Every structure is written in structure tokens, then in C-alpha cells.
C-alpha positions in Angstrom: 21.3 5.0 9.5 19.1 6.5 12.7 17.4 4.6 15.2 14.0 5.8 13.8 14.9 4.3 10.3 16.2 1.1 11.8 13.0 0.7 13.7 10.7 1.6 10.9 13.0 -1.0 8.8 12.7 -3.7 11.2 8.8 -3.3 11.2 8.7 -3.5 7.5 10.9 -6.5 7.3 8.6 -8.3 9.9 5.3 -7.2 9.3 2.3 -9.7 9.5 -0.6 -9.5 7.3 -2.7 -8.0 10.2 -0.4 -5.3 10.8 -0.2 -4.4 7.3 -4.0 -4.1 6.9 -3.8 -2.2 10.2 -1.6 0.4 8.9 -3.3 0.5 5.6 -6.6 1.1 7.3 -4.8 3.9 9.4 -3.6 5.6 6.5 -6.5 5.2 4.4 -4.8 3.0 1.8 -6.9 0.1 0.1 -5.7 -3.2 -0.2 -7.3 -6.6 0.1 -6.5 -9.5 2.8 -5.1 -11.7 -0.3 -2.9 -8.9 -1.3 -1.9 -8.1 2.1 -0.8 -11.8 2.6 1.1 -11.5 -0.5 3.0 -8.4 0.5 3.6 -9.6 4.1 5.0 -13.0 3.0 7.5 -11.2 0.4 8.5 -8.7 3.1 9.2 -11.3 6.0 12.8 -11.9 6.3 13.8 -9.6 3.8 16.3 -6.5 4.8 15.0 -4.0 2.8 16.0 -0.3 3.8 13.0 1.8 2.6 14.9 5.0 3.4 17.3 4.0 0.3 15.5 5.3 -2.8 16.8 2.7 -5.0 15.6 -0.4 -2.7 12.3 1.2 -2.1 12.0 1.5 -6.2 13.0 -2.1 -6.4 10.7 -3.3 -3.7 7.6 -1.2 -5.2 8.4 -2.8 -8.6 8.3 -6.4 -7.1 5.2 -5.5 -5.3 3.6 -4.7 -8.7 4.8 -7.9 -10.0 3.3 -9.9 -7.2 -0.1 -7.9 -7.0 -1.4 -5.1 -9.2 -0.3 -1.8 -10.2 -2.8 -0.2 -8.2 -1.9 -2.0 -5.0 2.0 -1.4 -5.6 0.7 2.4 -5.8 -1.3 2.1 -2.6 1.7 0.5 -1.1 3.8 3.5 -2.2 1.6 5.7 -0.4 2.0 3.5 2.7 5.6 3.5 2.4 5.8 7.2 2.1 4.0 7.8 5.4 6.4 5.7 7.0 9.5 7.3 5.5 8.0 11.1 6.6 
């Protein structure tokens, strides 16, 4: 894993609600404060490798369960921006 991937994964695994909202706004992704709280709470402390396709897919399915299909799709777009 490259240093870039390590940094991005660390940010994802320690993201706060405010940071998630900031990044969503920055990349034009629509997400509510309630959804951002749910997602940030779920991600905090987990060790997810968003560069691993199977882990990313599993994560997005869990996000869909926690929030909604539309939010999971929006988060997928945001994650795609991070992994480019």
C-alpha cells in the first residue's frame, strides 16, 4: 500500500461529521447532517481499505443499510473521488 493510500484510508477511518459534510460539499455530493453523523459514526475506528474493491463494496452496502440507496450512491461518488 502506498503512502497516499495509507493517508486516505486513515482519513476515512477517522472522519468526523463536519469533515464528511465538508468533503461532500467540496465534491458536489448531497448528504444530510443526520446521514453524515450515521456514516461518520460507523466509519470511526474501523479499518477499511477503500482501495480494495471488495472492502469498498461491503462498506457501501452497509452504508445503504444505515442510510438509503440514494445516500450510498452519493457516498460511492465521494469515495471514487478519494480513490482517483
